[in-house]
ZATOR-666039 format. One record per residue (C-alpha): residue number from 1; residue in three letters; x, y, z. Coordinates in steps of 0.02 Angstrom, whole numbers, plus 50000, padded with zeros to 5 digits. Each point is the difference from the previous one (the first is absolute). Example, Ala and Ser with C-alpha at 12.3 -4.5 7.8 and 13.67 -1.06 7.14 Angstrom:
2
resi/resn/xx/yy/zz
1/ALA/50615/49775/50390
2/SER/50069/50172/49967
// end
This chain:
296
resi/resn/xx/yy/zz
1/MET/50920/53305/54752
2/GLN/49882/49858/49961
3/THR/49843/50047/49906
4/THR/49843/49907/49950
5/GLU/49970/50015/49814
6/ALA/49833/49912/49990
7/ASN/49868/49918/50105
8/PRO/49968/49827/49928
9/ARG/49840/49927/50070
10/VAL/50038/49855/50115
11/SER/49928/49835/49941
12/LEU/49914/49897/50134
13/LYS/49925/49857/49901
14/ASN/49992/49872/50141
15/LEU/49965/50038/50183
16/LEU/50013/49880/50146
17/PHE/49905/50024/50163
18/THR/50052/49885/50142
19/THR/49877/49969/50141
20/ASP/49989/49909/50165
21/PHE/49813/50044/50006
22/SER/50027/50118/50148
23/ALA/49924/50173/50020
24/THR/50172/50072/49960
25/SER/50003/49910/49833
26/GLU/49821/50049/49967
27/SER/50041/50185/50019
28/ALA/50140/49983/49872
29/PHE/49891/49920/49867
30/SER/49918/50164/49950
31/TYR/50171/50065/49948
32/ALA/50033/49845/49895
33/LEU/49834/50029/49912
34/ALA/50039/50183/49970
35/PHE/50170/49965/49922
36/ALA/49925/49863/49892
37/ARG/49866/50121/49942
38/TRP/50121/50142/49961
39/TYR/50117/49890/49898
40/ASP/49873/49876/49931
41/SER/50098/49861/50084
42/LYS/49963/49818/50027
43/LEU/49983/49969/50186
44/PHE/50051/49842/50092
45/VAL/49950/49966/50181
46/ALA/50113/49875/50088
47/HIS/50003/49910/50167
48/VAL/50139/49883/50052
49/VAL/49966/49852/50114
50/PRO/50157/49955/50100
51/ARG/50076/49828/49982
52/GLU/49961/49872/50134
53/PRO/50124/49996/50146
54/ARG/50150/49887/49969
55/MET/49980/49827/50075
56/GLY/50133/49881/50063
57/ILE/49948/49870/49873
58/PRO/49956/50028/49817
59/LEU/49814/50001/49965
60/GLU/49898/50010/49842
61/PRO/49921/50172/49971
62/VAL/49825/50012/50070
63/PRO/49871/50004/49859
64/ALA/49925/50173/49979
65/GLU/49825/49936/50038
66/LEU/50061/49935/50169
67/ASP/50111/50149/50046
68/PRO/49906/50115/50121
69/ASP/50119/50147/49972
70/TRP/49979/49990/49812
71/GLN/49812/49981/50013
72/ASP/49988/50149/50117
73/ALA/50105/50107/49883
74/LYS/49895/49944/49851
75/GLN/49841/50049/50090
76/ARG/50072/50169/50044
77/MET/50054/50030/49821
78/ASP/49829/49948/49937
79/ASN/49920/50124/50120
80/PHE/50120/50136/49946
81/THR/49960/49969/49817
82/ARG/49813/49996/50035
83/ASN/50006/50163/50100
84/HIS/50112/50096/49880
85/GLY/49980/49921/49829
86/GLY/49886/50071/49868
87/LYS/49996/50092/49835
88/GLU/50086/50154/50075
89/CYS/50127/49898/50096
90/CYS/50079/49860/49899
91/PHE/50148/49905/50068
92/GLU/50078/49828/49994
93/SER/50021/49914/50168
94/LEU/50155/49898/50038
95/LEU/50007/49880/50147
96/GLU/50170/49920/50023
97/ARG/50093/49899/50130
98/GLY/50185/50019/50040
99/GLU/50130/50115/50072
100/LEU/49940/50179/49987
101/GLN/50152/50071/49913
102/ASP/50010/49858/49875
103/VAL/49815/50008/49955
104/ILE/49988/50189/49983
105/SER/50162/50007/49900
106/ALA/49934/49865/49884
107/ILE/49835/50093/49974
108/ILE/50092/50162/49962
109/LEU/50107/49911/49871
110/GLN/49863/49891/49924
111/HIS/49873/50138/49977
112/GLY/50118/50144/49965
113/ILE/49940/50100/50150
114/ASP/50036/50187/49986
115/LEU/49934/50052/50171
116/LEU/49965/49910/50163
117/VAL/49873/50070/50124
118/LEU/49988/49948/50182
119/GLY/49949/50059/50172
120/THR/50104/49986/50158
121/HIS/49978/50021/50187
122/GLY/50178/50062/50015
123/ARG/50127/49963/50136
124/LYS/50079/50116/50126
125/GLY/50159/50016/50099
126/ILE/50156/49900/49964
127/LYS/49899/49871/49902
128/ARG/49974/50126/49861
129/LEU/50162/49941/49918
130/VAL/49958/49815/50014
131/LEU/49895/49901/49878
132/GLY/49841/49968/50096
133/SER/49823/49998/49934
134/VAL/49946/49933/49832
135/ALA/49980/50176/49932
136/GLU/50173/50051/50060
137/GLN/50079/49854/49911
138/ILE/49911/50037/49837
139/PHE/50043/50186/50014
140/ARG/50185/49960/50007
141/PHE/50022/49856/49877
142/ALA/49878/50044/49860
143/THR/50094/50042/49840
144/CYS/49862/50111/49929
145/PRO/49938/50167/50070
146/VAL/49896/49980/50158
147/LEU/49855/50106/50060
148/THR/49988/49976/50188
149/VAL/49850/50059/50100
150/GLY/50065/50023/50176
151/PRO/49913/49991/50169
152/LYS/49969/50189/50013
153/VAL/49912/50017/49833
154/ALA/49818/50043/50028
155/ARG/49878/49861/49960
156/GLN/49911/50033/49836
157/PRO/49811/49995/50025
158/ALA/49976/49988/49813
159/GLN/50104/49959/49848
160/PHE/50153/50113/49986
161/LYS/49976/50117/49853
162/THR/50145/50115/49960
163/LEU/50162/50083/50055
164/ASN/50001/50187/50033
165/ARG/50180/50022/50056
166/VAL/50152/49889/49974
167/LEU/50164/50017/50096
168/PHE/50162/49943/49919
169/ALA/50144/49988/50126
170/THR/50176/49986/49931
171/ASP/50180/50005/50057
172/PHE/50053/50024/49817
173/SER/50081/49827/49994
174/SER/49974/49897/49843
175/GLY/49902/49877/50106
176/SER/49875/50127/50063
177/LEU/49977/50075/49827
178/HIS/49934/49832/49938
179/ALA/49838/50050/50086
180/LEU/49983/50168/49912
181/PRO/49907/49935/49844
182/TYR/49868/49923/50114
183/ALA/49973/50162/50095
184/LEU/49987/50098/49838
185/SER/49884/49874/49917
186/LEU/49883/49987/50150
187/ALA/49992/50189/50017
188/GLU/49959/50017/49815
189/GLU/49874/49857/50004
190/ASN/49903/50085/50140
191/GLU/50039/50182/49956
192/ALA/50073/50008/50175
193/SER/50119/50124/50078
194/LEU/50179/49936/50011
195/VAL/50113/50041/50147
196/LEU/50186/49967/49974
197/LEU/50097/49986/50163
198/HIS/50181/49987/50052
199/GLN/50063/50004/50179
200/ILE/50169/50076/50040
201/GLU/50053/49920/50163
202/PHE/50160/50101/50021
203/PHE/50045/50162/49912
204/PRO/50186/50011/49953
205/LEU/50090/50114/50121
206/ASP/50098/50085/49861
207/GLN/49847/50045/49895
208/ASP/49859/50126/50015
209/PRO/49842/49903/50052
210/ARG/49893/50113/49892
211/LYS/50104/49961/49847
212/VAL/49996/49813/50039
213/GLU/49812/50008/50015
214/ALA/49982/50097/49838
215/ASN/50109/49876/49906
216/THR/49902/49855/50071
217/LYS/49836/50077/49944
218/ALA/50073/50023/49826
219/ARG/50046/49814/49995
220/LEU/49822/49954/50050
221/ARG/49924/50115/49868
222/ALA/50111/49920/49868
223/LEU/49913/49833/50035
224/VAL/49834/50069/49940
225/PRO/49976/49973/49813
226/PRO/49957/50146/49885
227/GLY/49815/50031/49989
228/ALA/49959/49916/50166
229/GLU/49914/50160/50056
230/LEU/49864/49958/49875
231/TRP/49941/49853/50105
232/CYS/50066/50035/50174
233/LYS/50069/50135/50114
234/PRO/50174/49944/50053
235/GLU/50051/50057/50174
236/ILE/50184/49999/50048
237/VAL/50042/49969/50182
238/VAL/50170/49992/50084
239/GLY/50004/49951/50184
240/ASP/50132/49987/50134
241/TYR/49934/49851/50097
242/PHE/50060/49821/50006
243/PRO/49924/49908/49850
244/THR/49862/49903/50088
245/GLU/49940/50144/50108
246/GLY/50011/50122/49856
247/ILE/49901/49892/49879
248/LEU/49862/49968/50128
249/LYS/49994/50184/50048
250/VAL/49979/50062/49822
251/ALA/49875/49862/49959
252/LYS/49892/50051/50147
253/GLU/50014/50188/49971
254/ARG/49956/49982/49814
255/ASP/49867/49867/50035
256/VAL/50071/49891/49861
257/ASP/49907/49846/49937
258/LEU/50154/49900/49950
259/ILE/50186/49999/50040
260/VAL/50116/49936/49863
261/MET/50181/49955/50037
262/GLY/50139/49891/49931
263/VAL/50087/49866/50102
264/HIS/50170/49927/49963
265/ARG/50144/49912/50084
266/ALA/50087/50121/50117
267/SER/50188/50018/50008
268/SER/50083/49910/50144
269/SER/50048/50167/50077
270/LYS/49821/50048/50037
271/ALA/49925/49966/50170
272/PRO/49863/49867/49995
273/GLN/49867/50121/50059
274/HIS/50044/50119/49857
275/SER/50001/49868/49864
276/PRO/49873/50026/49859
277/TRP/49901/49846/50053
278/ALA/49994/50052/50183
279/ILE/49943/50176/49952
280/ALA/49869/49933/49880
281/TYR/49931/49878/50128
282/GLU/49991/50132/50136
283/VAL/49904/50111/49879
284/VAL/49882/49857/49958
285/CYS/49965/49966/50184
286/ASN/49963/50181/50044
287/ALA/49929/50083/49844
288/HIS/49816/50046/49992
289/CYS/49998/49951/49815
290/PRO/50063/49852/49897
291/VAL/50183/49991/49949
292/LEU/50060/49944/49830
293/THR/50177/49931/50006
294/VAL/50096/49967/49839
295/ARG/50152/49888/50011
296/ALA/50152/50052/49900
// end
């Protein structure tokens, strides 16, 4: 049985907040500020201006001073900095042009980004498995952990302050356990309650369900480091729902402030709708709180 011997504090030295200057992005900014405050991080705020449409004939790049899209983005970034900047809110603004994935990946690499924060409108129906909006693309390709503030997260009237309850959802795979240190660190940082959850979709027919549940709870308890009760009250939960529905149900019932889960490449035998990425994205789109995804 896997155990957690210690709880090393996660280091988040550099945070990146991506914005399209929408109300959705605005609501996510308070979370970026909170994480930067908790971990004494340097905060970058980035906006990416798309490249000009391809033309049939090669043209020289339009000078920035004559490019209306660039000038509009610059004005918006200036307004953002003016409205949010100050002694209690220091950040470095980054305005770049290019392909979204290339630019964000370059920023993550160049500045050693440890966490990316963004807001998303979410997508529904069959399109949920297709790269669509800017936020969806970033959510899937970013190589660092991503805090996504979905469309059902309540708008924050004031700066977000603290976490009271953190939910860590795991399937016990090595990929999902990559997220455990983040859940532990954030719970300790905020002296928050920590809920550890595993969903059993199908109980083995040849085993006693009560024994399976007891063994699963023991595996979850083993993930909690010794002495954790000094700074949080771990709660062990085993459900019998499909992963997405179960995670959302427990998050709502416990009124959690943050869901933490690992994402990793699924085996080819798994159905697309049950892949870790599909589950994570469905949770992001429907959760009432932000979701922190940690890529294996």
